[in-house]
C-alpha positions in Angstrom: -84.0 48.8 7.0 -85.7 46.1 6.6 -84.7 45.8 2.6 -81.4 45.9 3.8 -81.9 42.9 6.0 -83.5 40.8 3.2 -80.0 42.0 0.8 -77.5 40.5 3.9 -80.5 37.2 3.9 -79.9 37.2 0.2 -76.5 37.3 0.2 -76.0 34.4 1.8 -75.0 31.2 0.6 -79.2 30.9 -0.2 -80.4 32.6 -3.3 -83.9 33.9 -3.8 -84.7 30.4 -5.1 -84.3 29.0 -2.0 -86.9 31.4 -0.2 -89.6 29.2 0.7 -93.3 29.8 -0.3 -96.3 29.1 2.1 -97.2 25.8 0.0 -93.0 25.1 0.4 -93.0 25.7 4.0 -96.6 23.9 4.3 -95.2 20.9 2.9 -91.9 21.1 4.9 -93.3 20.9 8.6 -96.8 19.8 8.3 -97.2 16.9 11.2 -93.2 17.1 12.2 -91.8 18.8 15.2 -88.8 20.8 14.4 -85.9 21.7 17.1 -84.6 25.6 16.2 -80.7 26.5 17.3 -78.8 29.7 16.2 -75.4 30.2 16.3 -75.3 30.6 19.4 -77.6 28.6 21.3 -78.4 25.4 19.9 -81.6 24.8 21.8 -83.3 28.1 21.0 -86.8 26.4 20.9 -89.0 23.6 19.6 -92.0 23.8 17.3 -95.2 21.4 16.9 -96.7 21.9 13.6 -100.4 20.8 13.9 -102.9 20.7 10.8 -104.7 23.4 10.1 -101.5 25.8 10.5 -101.6 25.8 13.9 -98.6 25.5 16.1 -97.0 25.0 19.4 -93.9 26.7 20.6 -92.1 25.5 23.3 -89.5 27.7 25.1 -86.4 25.2 26.6 -87.7 27.2 29.7 -90.7 25.0 30.1 -93.2 27.9 28.3 -95.3 26.8 25.3 -97.4 28.4 23.7 -100.3 28.0 20.7 -100.6 30.0 17.6 -101.4 30.0 14.2 -98.7 30.8 10.8 -99.8 32.8 7.7 -98.2 33.9 4.8 -97.8 38.0 4.5 -95.7 39.4 2.1 -93.4 37.2 0.9 -92.3 36.4 5.1 -94.2 33.5 7.6 -95.6 34.9 10.3 -96.7 33.5 13.8 -99.4 35.1 15.9 -99.6 33.6 19.0 -101.9 33.5 21.9 -101.5 36.6 24.4 -99.5 38.3 22.2 -100.3 40.6 19.5 -97.6 41.1 17.7 -96.5 38.9 14.9 -93.6 37.4 14.4 -92.1 37.1 10.7 -89.6 34.8 9.2 -87.7 35.0 5.9 -87.5 31.1 5.9 -85.5 29.4 3.3 -84.8 26.0 2.0 -80.9 24.9 2.8 -79.2 21.5 2.2 -79.3 21.1 6.2 -82.5 21.9 6.8 -84.7 25.3 7.0 -83.1 28.7 8.4 -85.1 31.6 9.2 -84.3 35.6 9.1 -86.1 37.3 11.9 -88.1 40.0 10.2 -90.6 41.7 12.4 -88.3 43.9 14.4 -84.7 42.9 12.8 -82.6 42.3 15.3 -80.1 40.0 13.1 -82.1 36.9 14.9 -81.6 33.6 12.6 -82.3 30.6 12.9 -81.5 26.7 11.8 -83.8 23.8 11.9 -81.9 21.3 13.8 -81.3 18.1 11.8 -82.0 14.6 13.3 -83.4 16.4 16.9 -86.5 14.5 18.3 -86.7 16.9 21.6 -90.0 16.8 23.7 -92.0 20.0 24.0 -91.5 21.1 27.2 -94.7 22.2 28.4 -94.9 23.8 32.3 -98.0 25.8 31.7 -100.6 26.4 28.8 -102.3 28.7 29.9 -100.4 31.8 28.4 
């Protein structure tokens, strides 16, 4: 199933050359706060990329989580505090920004970087 999703991801307008390496991902995100959307939800979440591959994820419901990102088997993976399951994505460098295809438990989620949005992190509780 995982290989099928990778094939589907590669069959989209992006080609294998557009898959971001860890170094390319790091160069694109370092020091930035990026808003992500899906085709059904233009406000999927916001991630702040901190030094040392640390991150802070903010869902628009006010829930924030600290974590780290790392490369594993060609995917960019995230491990958030209090969540034992890694969240892995194949990231693509598209003309309008990044696109990610979720690989941990294939559910066809595709996220897109929303260019020129500077939404603030919404953190009601950082104890999570």
